[in-house]
Each structure stands twice: as C-alpha cells, then as structure tokens.
C-alpha positions as CSV (number, residue, x, y, z in Angstrom):
1,M,17.2,27.2,16.5
2,A,20.9,28.6,16.1
3,E,21.2,31.2,18.4
4,Q,22.2,35.2,16.4
5,R,25.8,35.9,17.9
6,R,26.4,39.4,18.3
7,P,29.5,41.0,16.5
8,R,32.2,41.7,18.7
9,A,33.3,45.2,19.7
10,D,36.0,45.1,17.1
11,A,34.3,44.3,14.5
12,V,31.5,46.8,14.7
13,R,33.9,49.5,15.3
14,N,35.8,48.3,11.8
15,R,32.7,48.8,10.3
16,E,32.1,51.9,11.2
17,A,35.2,53.1,10.3
18,I,34.6,51.4,6.9
19,L,31.1,53.2,6.2
20,A,33.0,56.5,7.3
21,S,35.9,56.3,5.3
22,A,34.4,54.9,2.3
23,R,31.5,57.6,2.6
24,E,33.5,60.5,2.8
25,L,36.1,59.4,-0.1
26,V,33.7,59.2,-2.8
27,I,31.9,61.9,-1.5
28,T,35.3,63.9,-1.9
29,R,36.8,61.6,-4.5
30,G,33.8,60.0,-6.1
31,P,33.0,56.7,-6.6
32,K,36.0,55.4,-8.5
33,V,38.3,55.1,-5.2
34,G,40.4,51.9,-4.7
35,M,39.3,49.4,-1.9
36,D,42.6,49.5,-1.0
37,E,42.4,53.8,-0.2
38,I,39.5,52.9,1.8
39,A,40.8,50.5,3.9
40,A,43.7,53.1,4.8
41,A,41.4,55.7,5.9
42,A,39.3,53.6,7.8
43,G,42.8,52.1,9.5
44,V,41.9,48.2,8.5
45,A,43.5,45.9,6.3
46,V,42.3,45.2,3.2
47,G,41.3,42.1,4.1
48,T,39.1,43.5,6.8
49,L,37.4,46.0,4.6
50,Y,36.6,42.7,2.3
51,R,35.1,40.6,5.0
52,H,32.8,43.4,6.0
53,F,32.5,43.9,1.8
54,P,32.9,41.4,-0.8
55,N,32.3,44.2,-3.2
56,K,32.2,47.7,-4.2
57,K,29.0,47.4,-4.4
58,D,27.9,46.0,-1.6
59,L,30.2,48.8,0.4
60,I,28.2,51.4,-1.9
61,D,24.7,49.5,-1.1
62,A,25.7,50.1,2.8
63,I,26.7,53.7,2.4
64,V,23.1,54.3,0.4
65,G,21.4,52.5,3.5
66,E,22.8,54.7,6.0
67,L,21.8,57.8,4.1
68,A,18.1,56.0,3.9
69,A,17.6,55.6,7.5
70,V,18.8,59.0,7.9
71,I,16.2,60.5,5.7
72,A,13.8,58.0,7.0
73,G,13.9,59.1,10.4
74,S,14.4,62.9,9.8
75,L,10.9,62.3,7.4
76,D,9.3,60.2,10.2
77,A,10.2,62.7,13.2
78,A,9.1,65.9,11.0
79,L,5.5,63.7,10.1
80,A,5.2,62.6,13.9
81,R,5.6,66.6,15.0
82,V,2.7,67.1,12.8
83,E,0.2,64.5,13.9
84,E,1.2,65.4,17.4
85,G,-0.1,68.9,16.7
86,E,4.0,70.3,17.9
87,T,4.6,72.1,14.8
88,S,2.7,72.3,11.6
89,A,3.3,71.1,8.0
90,I,4.0,74.4,6.1
91,D,7.0,74.7,8.7
92,E,8.0,70.8,8.4
93,I,8.0,71.2,4.7
94,I,10.1,74.8,5.1
95,A,12.5,72.7,7.6
96,L,12.6,69.7,4.8
97,L,14.0,72.8,2.2
98,R,16.2,74.3,5.0
99,G,17.5,70.9,5.5
100,V,18.5,69.6,2.4
101,M,20.0,73.2,1.6
102,I,21.7,73.3,4.2
103,D,22.1,70.5,7.2
104,M,22.2,67.4,4.4
105,R,24.9,68.8,1.8
106,Q,26.9,65.6,2.1
107,E,24.1,63.9,1.8
108,R,23.0,65.2,-1.4
109,L,26.9,65.0,-2.6
110,L,26.7,61.5,-2.0
111,R,23.4,60.6,-3.8
112,V,25.6,62.4,-6.8
113,A,28.5,60.5,-6.3
114,V,26.9,57.2,-6.5
115,T,24.2,57.6,-9.0
116,G,24.7,54.7,-11.4
117,L,26.0,52.7,-8.7
118,A,23.4,52.2,-6.2
119,D,20.4,53.1,-8.8
120,D,17.9,51.0,-6.8
121,S,18.5,52.7,-3.5
122,L,18.3,55.7,-4.7
123,E,15.5,55.0,-6.2
124,A,13.7,53.4,-2.8
125,I,15.2,56.7,-0.9
126,R,13.2,59.1,-3.4
127,E,9.5,57.3,-3.6
128,R,10.0,56.9,0.5
129,G,10.5,61.0,-0.1
130,R,7.6,61.5,-1.9
131,V,5.3,59.6,-0.2
132,A,6.5,61.7,3.3
133,V,6.6,64.7,1.5
134,G,2.9,64.2,0.0
135,R,1.6,63.6,3.3
136,L,3.1,67.0,4.9
137,V,1.4,68.4,1.2
138,D,-1.6,67.0,2.3
139,R,-1.6,68.5,5.7
140,A,-0.7,71.9,4.8
141,H,-3.5,71.6,2.0
142,R,-6.1,70.8,4.8
143,D,-4.9,73.8,6.9
144,G,-5.3,76.3,4.6
145,A,-1.4,76.8,4.9
146,L,-0.1,75.9,1.1
147,Y,-1.5,77.5,-2.4
148,P,-4.2,75.1,-3.4
149,D,-2.0,74.5,-6.5
150,V,0.8,73.9,-4.8
151,T,1.4,70.3,-5.9
152,V,4.4,67.5,-4.4
153,D,5.9,67.9,-7.4
154,D,6.3,71.6,-6.9
155,V,8.4,71.1,-3.6
156,I,10.3,68.0,-4.8
157,L,11.2,70.6,-7.6
158,L,12.2,73.5,-4.4
159,L,14.4,70.7,-2.9
160,A,16.2,69.5,-6.3
161,T,16.9,72.9,-7.7
162,S,18.3,74.7,-3.9
163,P,21.4,76.8,-4.6
164,G,24.7,74.5,-4.7
165,D,27.7,74.9,-2.7
166,T,28.4,78.3,-3.8
167,A,25.8,79.9,-2.7
168,T,26.9,82.3,1.0
169,D,24.5,81.5,3.6
170,G,22.7,84.9,2.7
171,Q,22.0,83.7,-0.5
172,R,20.7,80.3,1.4
173,Q,18.4,82.2,3.3
174,R,17.1,84.3,0.7
175,W,16.2,81.3,-1.2
176,I,14.4,80.0,1.9
177,M,12.4,82.8,2.4
178,L,11.6,83.3,-1.1
179,A,10.2,79.6,-1.4
180,R,7.7,79.9,1.8
181,R,6.9,83.2,-0.1
182,A,6.6,80.5,-3.2
183,I,4.4,78.4,-1.7
184,A,2.5,79.3,1.5
185,A,-0.5,81.0,1.1
186,Q,-0.4,82.9,4.3
187,A,3.7,82.9,4.5
188,K,5.8,84.4,7.3
189,V,7.7,86.8,5.5
190,G,10.4,86.3,7.8
191,G,10.5,82.3,7.0
C-alpha cells in the first residue's frame, strides 16, 4: 500500500489562509465574491487556490465543514461536561444560547451567507445540533431543571430567534436572563 505523504508546511499554510480569507469575504460580501478576490486576500496565486479547491462549491463546502467541526466539538464538550458532572444540562443549554448569540456571531452570518450553496452540509450541522440539544434537554428534564413542556424545538426556536447584531450587550444579557426564566423550572434569576 502506498504511504500517504503529509502535505508540505507551505501548502497547509496556503490552505488555511485561503479558508480564512474565503470565510471572511463570504461573511462580509456574500457568496458571490470572486475566487480571484479570495486568492488575493489570502496572499496566494489564483492557481494555488484552484489546486486546493477546484471550484467555488468545494471551497464553500470546506468552510462549512470547518464550521461543522467547531459546532460538533463545542456540543460534544458540553455533553461531556454534563456526563462528568462538571456542570448541569440547564447551564449548558443557557451557555449554548449565550454562545450562539454572542460568541458564534460569525458562524451565524456564515450559515446565512452560504444558504443555497451548501444546504446538505448545513442540514447535517442542524441535525447534529438537534441530536446534541435533545440529549441536553432530556438530561435537564431528568434533573427537573426544565419545565416539563419545554421541548428540543423550543430550545431551537430560542436559538433561531435570538437577538441580532443590532442588539446592545445589555439587551443580549437581558434576553439570556429571560430565556432562562422561560424554560428553567428552577431558574437562577441572575443567569
């Protein structure tokens, strides 16, 4: 069997620069940004970009793939913390709401920008997230920390309707507190 060669360090750097530049440009200017513009922003020749990503769909899929890995890692870590008793499921649900609204702003913008171009990848992210949130909701129900009628769909609705980029930090913090009160049977008012 042929041995797999490791990519050269400069090829790895180029790929990372292309992905970072493409991600930023897709978020700020939309998915119609030109491949030549992405190459220039990454500091590579257009041919280098095309060696890594033969077409725009491959590039968008790679960006969404990175997003999926970040989200999966975050959800897996949250579930592990709950399973190991480091934190409670309700605290992880609230942290997820906070993270999606505040920390994952760029990821939210990216999902909106690539809708229609990477729908299969986005659907895989949504399904993976739904399963993980479902496990957190089930655990929070077992702990008696959620109102009995709160469902996975309710938490996803909160995630989908969180305040946008025009909300102030104070409004975002208030939204998180109100969201916690709305779903948590034993809510800490300051949460």
